[in-house]
C-alpha positions in Angstrom: -11.5 -10.3 -8.2 -9.2 -13.1 -6.9 -10.6 -15.5 -4.4 -9.9 -14.0 -1.0 -8.4 -15.9 1.9 -11.2 -15.9 4.5 -10.5 -15.7 8.3 -12.1 -17.6 11.1 -14.0 -14.4 12.0 -16.0 -14.4 8.8 -17.1 -18.0 9.4 -18.3 -17.7 12.9 -22.0 -17.4 13.7 -22.3 -14.6 16.3 -24.8 -15.3 19.0 -27.7 -12.8 19.0 -27.3 -12.1 22.7 -23.5 -11.6 22.6 -21.0 -9.6 20.7 -17.9 -11.8 20.2 -14.7 -11.2 18.4 -12.4 -13.5 16.4 -9.8 -14.3 19.1 -10.4 -15.2 22.7 -7.5 -12.9 23.5 -8.6 -9.3 22.9 -5.0 -8.1 23.7 -4.1 -9.1 20.2 -5.7 -5.7 19.3 -7.4 -7.1 16.3 -11.2 -6.7 15.7 -11.5 -3.7 18.1 -9.4 -0.8 19.3 -5.9 -1.9 20.3 -6.1 -2.7 24.0 -2.3 -2.9 24.2 -2.1 0.7 23.0 -4.7 1.7 25.5 -2.8 -0.1 28.3 0.4 1.8 27.3 -1.2 5.2 27.2 -4.2 5.1 29.5 -4.3 8.8 30.1 -4.2 9.7 26.4 -7.1 7.3 25.8 -9.0 8.7 28.8 -8.8 12.2 27.2 -9.8 10.8 23.8 -12.8 8.9 25.2 -13.8 11.8 27.4 -14.4 13.7 24.1 -16.9 11.0 23.2 -18.5 10.7 26.7 -17.1 7.2 27.0 -14.5 7.5 29.8 -16.5 5.1 32.0 -16.4 2.4 29.3 -12.7 2.9 29.0 -12.2 2.6 32.8 -14.1 -0.7 32.6 -11.8 -1.9 29.8 -8.7 -1.1 31.8 -10.0 -2.8 34.9 -11.1 -6.0 33.0 -7.8 -6.0 31.2 -5.8 -5.8 34.4 -7.9 -8.5 36.0 -7.5 -10.7 32.9 -3.8 -10.3 32.7 -3.4 -11.2 36.4 -5.5 -14.3 36.0 -3.7 -15.3 32.8 -0.4 -15.3 34.7 -1.9 -17.6 37.3 -3.4 -20.0 34.7 -0.2 -20.1 32.7 1.9 -20.9 35.8 -0.5 -23.7 36.8 -0.5 -25.1 33.3 3.3 -25.1 33.3 3.3 -26.8 36.7 0.9 -29.4 35.4 3.1 -30.1 32.4 6.2 -30.4 34.5 4.5 -32.7 37.0 3.1 -34.9 34.3 6.7 -35.5 33.0 8.0 -36.1 36.5 5.4 -38.7 37.4 6.9 -41.2 35.0 10.5 -40.9 36.4 9.4 -40.8 40.1 9.6 -43.6 42.6 6.4 -45.3 43.7 6.3 -43.2 46.9 7.0 -39.9 45.2 4.6 -40.8 42.4 1.6 -40.9 44.7 2.5 -37.5 46.2 3.0 -36.0 42.7 -0.3 -37.3 41.5 -2.1 -35.9 44.5 -0.5 -32.5 43.9 -1.4 -32.7 40.2 -5.0 -33.3 41.2 -4.9 -30.1 43.3 -3.4 -28.2 40.3 -6.0 -29.6 37.9 -8.9 -28.7 40.3 -7.6 -25.2 40.5 -7.3 -24.9 36.7 -10.9 -26.1 36.4 -11.9 -23.2 38.6 -9.7 -20.5 37.0 -10.0 -21.4 33.3 -13.8 -20.7 33.0 -13.2 -17.5 35.0 -10.5 -16.5 32.5 -12.8 -17.3 29.6 -15.5 -15.1 31.1 -13.1 -12.2 31.6 -11.9 -12.5 28.1 -15.5 -12.4 26.8 -16.4 -9.5 29.1 -13.3 -7.6 27.9 -14.2 -8.2 24.3 -17.7 -6.9 24.9 -16.4 -3.8 26.8 -13.9 -3.1 24.0 -16.7 -3.4 21.4 -18.5 -0.5 23.1 -15.6 1.9 22.8 -16.1 4.4 19.9 -13.3 5.5 17.6 -10.8 8.1 18.6 -11.7 11.5 17.2 -9.5 13.6 15.0 -8.1 16.7 16.8 -10.1 19.0 14.4 -13.5 17.7 15.5 -15.3 20.5 17.4 -16.8 19.8 20.8 -20.6 19.8 21.3 -23.6 17.6 21.5 -26.1 18.7 18.7 -26.1 19.9 15.2 -26.2 23.5 16.5 -22.6 22.9 17.6 -21.4 21.9 14.1 -18.8 24.4 12.6 -19.4 25.8 9.2 -16.4 25.4 6.9 -17.7 27.1 3.7 -20.7 28.0 1.6 -21.6 27.9 -2.1 -24.4 29.5 -3.9 -27.1 32.0 -2.8 -30.5 30.7 -1.7 -33.1 31.6 -4.3 -34.8 34.9 -3.7 -38.4 34.1 -4.4 -40.9 36.9 -4.7 -43.6 34.5 -3.5 -44.0 32.2 -0.5 -42.3 28.9 -1.5 -44.2 25.6 -1.1 -42.7 22.7 0.6 -41.8 19.5 -1.2 -44.9 17.6 -0.2 -47.3 20.3 -1.5 -45.3 20.5 -4.7 -44.9 16.7 -5.1 -48.6 16.1 -4.6 -49.6 18.8 -7.2 -47.0 17.4 -9.7 -48.2 13.8 -9.3 -44.9 12.7 -7.8 -45.4 11.9 -4.1 -48.3 10.1 -2.3 -47.8 9.6 1.4 -51.5 9.1 2.3 -51.8 5.9 0.3 -48.4 4.8 1.5 -49.6 5.2 5.1 -52.5 3.0 4.5 -50.2 0.4 2.9 -47.2 0.5 5.3 -47.8 3.0 8.1 -46.2 6.4 8.8 -43.0 7.6 7.1 -43.4 5.8 3.8 -44.2 7.3 0.4 -45.1 6.3 -3.1 -43.0 8.0 -5.7 -45.0 8.1 -8.9 -44.7 9.2 -12.5 -42.2 12.1 -12.9 -40.6 11.3 -9.5 -39.7 7.9 -10.7 -38.2 9.2 -13.9 -36.3 11.9 -11.9 -35.0 9.3 -9.5 -33.6 7.1 -12.3 -32.2 10.2 -14.0 -30.3 11.0 -10.8 -29.1 7.4 -10.6 -28.0 7.3 -14.3 -26.2 10.7 -13.9 -24.6 9.5 -10.6 -23.2 6.3 -12.3 -21.6 8.3 -15.0 -20.4 11.0 -12.6 -18.8 8.4 -10.3 -17.2 6.3 -13.1 -15.5 9.4 -14.4 -13.8 9.7 -11.0 -12.6 6.1 -10.8 -15.3 4.5 -8.7 -16.5 0.9 -9.4 -20.3 0.5 -9.4 -21.8 -2.1 -7.0 -25.3 -3.3 -6.3 -24.7 -4.9 -2.9 -27.0 -7.2 -0.8 -29.2 -5.3 1.6 -29.7 -8.2 4.0 -26.6 -8.9 6.0 -25.4 -11.0 9.0 -24.9 -9.6 12.4 -21.1 -9.7 12.0 -21.4 -7.2 9.1 -23.4 -4.8 11.3 -20.9 -5.3 14.2 -17.9 -4.9 11.8 -19.1 -1.4 10.7 -19.9 -0.2 14.2 -23.7 -0.2 14.0 -23.7 -2.9 16.7 -23.6 -2.9 19.6 -25.7 0.1 20.6 -27.7 0.8 17.5 -30.3 -2.0 17.8 -33.2 0.4 18.1 -32.5 1.8 14.6 -32.3 -1.5 12.8 -34.8 -3.8 11.1 -34.0 -7.5 11.6 -35.7 -10.7 10.2 -37.2 -13.0 12.8 -35.8 -16.4 11.7 -32.5 -15.9 9.9 -31.1 -13.1 12.0 -30.4 -11.0 8.9 -30.4 -7.2 9.2 -31.8 -4.8 6.6 -29.0 -2.2 6.1 -29.6 1.4 6.7 -26.8 2.3 4.2 -24.8 0.3 1.6 -21.7 1.3 3.7 -22.3 -1.9 5.6 -22.1 -4.4 2.7 -19.4 -2.3 1.0 -17.2 -2.3 4.1 -17.7 -6.1 4.3 -16.7 -6.6 0.6 -13.1 -7.2 1.6 -13.6 -8.6 5.2 -11.0 -11.1 6.1 -8.8 -10.2 3.2 -5.1 -9.2 3.1 -4.5 -6.7 0.3 -1.3 -5.6 -1.2 -0.5 -1.8 -1.4 -0.6 -1.8 -5.2 -4.3 -2.8 -5.0 -5.1 0.4 -3.1 -7.0 2.6 -3.2 -10.2 0.6 -3.9 -13.1 3.0 -4.5 -16.7 1.9 -4.9 -20.1 3.4 -5.5 -22.9 1.3 -4.0 -26.6 1.7 -5.0 -29.1 0.2 -2.7 -32.4 0.6 -0.9 -31.9 1.5 2.7 -34.0 0.8 5.8 -34.0 2.8 9.0 -36.4 2.7 12.0 -35.6 6.4 12.7 -36.6 5.9 16.3 -37.1 9.2 18.1 -37.6 11.3 15.0 -40.6 13.6 15.3 -41.9 17.0 14.2 -41.5 18.6 10.8 -38.8 16.1 9.7 -41.5 13.4 9.5 -43.6 15.4 7.0 -43.4 14.1 3.4 -40.3 12.1 2.5 -37.6 14.0 4.4 -37.1 11.3 7.0 -38.6 7.9 5.9 -38.1 4.3 6.8 -37.2 3.2 3.2 -35.2 5.1 0.6 -32.7 4.6 -2.1 -29.1 6.0 -1.9 -25.8 6.0 -3.8 -22.9 5.7 -1.4 -19.2 6.0 -2.0 -16.8 3.8 -0.1 -13.0 3.7 -0.1 -10.3 1.3 1.2 -7.0 3.1 1.5 -3.5 2.9 3.1 -3.5 4.4 6.6 -1.3 7.3 5.5 -3.7 8.2 2.8 -7.0 8.4 4.6 -7.1 12.1 5.5 -6.3 13.1 1.9 -9.0 10.6 0.8 -11.5 12.2 3.2 -11.0 15.6 1.6 -11.2 14.0 -1.9 -14.6 12.5 -1.1 -15.9 15.8 0.2 -14.7 17.5 -3.0 -16.6 15.0 -5.1 -19.8 15.5 -3.1 -19.5 19.3 -3.4 -19.0 19.0 -7.2 -22.1 16.8 -7.4 -24.3 19.2 -5.3 -23.0 22.2 -7.3 -23.9 20.4 -10.6 -27.4 20.1 -9.4 -27.5 23.8 -8.6 -28.4 23.3 -5.0 -27.0 26.1 -2.7 -25.1 24.4 0.2 -22.7 24.8 3.1 -20.1 22.3 4.4 -20.0 21.8 8.2 -17.5 20.0 10.4 -19.7 17.8 12.7 -19.2 18.1 16.4 -18.3 15.1 18.7 -21.9 14.5 19.8 -23.2 14.1 16.2 -20.7 11.4 15.2 -21.4 7.7 15.2 -19.2 5.3 17.1 -17.1 4.5 14.0 -16.4 8.1 12.9 -13.1 9.8 13.6 -14.4 12.8 11.7 -17.4 13.7 9.5 -18.3 16.5 7.2 -21.9 17.1 6.3 -23.0 19.0 3.2 -26.2 20.8 3.9 -28.4 21.9 1.1 -30.7 24.9 1.2 -34.3 23.9 1.8 -36.5 27.0 1.0 -39.7 25.8 2.7 -37.7 25.3 6.0 -35.6 28.4 5.4 -32.5 26.6 6.5 -29.7 24.3 5.5 -30.3 20.5 6.0 -28.0 17.6 5.5 -28.0 16.1 2.0 -24.7 14.2 2.0 -22.0 13.3 4.5 -18.4 12.1 4.3 -16.9 10.1 7.2 -13.4 8.8 7.9 -13.6 5.8 10.1 -9.7 5.3 10.1 -9.0 1.7 11.1 -12.1 1.2 13.3 -14.1 -0.8 10.8 -11.1 -2.5 9.2 -10.0 -3.9 12.6 -13.4 -5.4 13.2 -13.6 -6.7 9.7 -10.0 -8.0 9.6 -9.3 -6.0 6.4 -5.6 -5.5 6.2 -2.8 -4.3 3.9 0.5 -6.0 3.6 3.3 -3.5 4.4 7.1 -3.9 4.9 6.8 -3.3 8.6 4.0 -6.0 8.8 0.3 -6.4 8.1 -1.8 -3.5 9.3 -5.5 -2.7 9.2 -6.2 -0.4 6.4 -8.5 2.7 6.6 -12.1 2.9 5.3 -14.1 6.0 4.4 -17.6 6.5 3.2 -19.5 9.4 1.7 -23.1 9.8 0.3 -23.2 10.9 -3.3 -27.0 11.0 -3.6 -29.7 10.2 -1.0 -32.6 10.2 -3.4 -35.5 11.6 -1.2 -33.5 14.6 0.1 -32.1 15.3 -3.3 -35.6 15.3 -4.8 -36.8 17.6 -2.0 -33.9 20.1 -2.7 -34.5 20.0 -6.5 -38.3 20.6 -6.1 -38.0 23.4 -3.5 -35.1 25.2 -5.1 -36.4 24.8 -8.7 -40.0 25.8 -8.0 -41.7 28.7 -9.8 -44.7 30.8 -8.7 -47.1 28.8 -10.9 -46.2 25.6 -9.1 -44.0 24.3 -11.8 -40.4 23.1 -11.2 -37.4 23.6 -13.5 -34.8 20.9 -13.2 -31.0 21.6 -13.5 -29.1 21.3 -16.8 -27.0 18.4 -15.6 -30.0 16.1 -15.4 -31.5 16.9 -18.8 -29.5 14.4 -20.9 -31.1 11.7 -18.7 -34.7 13.0 -19.0 -37.2 13.4 -21.7 -37.7 17.0 -22.7 -41.2 17.0 -21.2 -39.6 16.4 -17.8 -37.1 19.3 -17.9 -39.9 21.4 -16.4 -42.4 19.7 -14.2 -45.9 21.1 -14.3 -48.9 20.6 -11.9 -51.4 18.0 -12.9 -55.0 19.1 -13.4 -57.0 18.8 -10.2 -59.3 16.2 -11.7 -56.3 13.9 -12.4 -55.9 13.2 -8.7 
């Protein structure tokens, strides 16, 4: 990889109590949504932000922008007057010079009042812009909860058991794979030990995923999982997501909830040529999430935990290619889930289910027999230019440099994939038969997992 040219943005230390952007002039439209475009089509953006429930934030942006532009004109006129006056002083008579100097003092005093006010407005505008979410694609359905998601298609039939299926925790404990009681003593609620066959199964999934992704042109990456605040801001997890993040006390480094964050930052501050694109990666990392607000059945076992491993796809593409790339990522995910013999459905997620950076997201929901319902196992998001603007990741085009588009999609979130494999592959005697696709990566004894003798636990 050639040494990138880094921008000022990537070198700045963002204050923990503020969200700043690269330039003091947010109207440059780089780092956030384009305020110039908003100014030129306020009604269009009002409608777009109303779909996200962010119309009040947009109104604040427009008000601050108008106030900033008015004040900018005043400051620029005073600076021009100051420059002209400074030149005139040298050529003026003694009598006129005193009058000019007195006037320049008035101008200077006025500038000392207005310049800090302009700087404050620019910072306030930058912060207000930072809280605007991405513009939704027209095909995103309205709604607030997952019940409002729209099903696109299904594959496979849920297994027709002639016995009452066990859930993954009961199966995992009997198979010597999952221990949440000891994990709770060690770390607290919503952690788990994966042991014995679960560990072998996890790394079979990882090994299979690496081969699967490489055959589809993705470059494997093990990224850092501790990142600076600017990486979290650049991907849209800040501001507004603080309650879901773990952060170190002294260094202000954040533990990532997905390798999307370090993968997006891989080309931050870089100017790429079109022939370098698309760039497609598969990141493998441990992920950390506070999961604030989660409760009920989702906290049983390892369905929703604070720490888990995940393989994440990430693409950098030309703007005109992003929607085709979105469908490509979904197709790869579907192929993966089908290969694991997990019945699933694809849903188009409603507006209320999307994160700030998403313009559109598909979820693939696998069938979970013990719950008797489909639950998310992978997702695929197009963030258009939202992240690339913040991260200053651009492509050199004939009409000028433009932010490129970024997309992400889960290939394999290990805990939920384990759950789906255990529950769909279970047999009446408590054993679990694993899919053919994983067998080349497992010892033959692990093709069928059998309960441990009671004494063993």
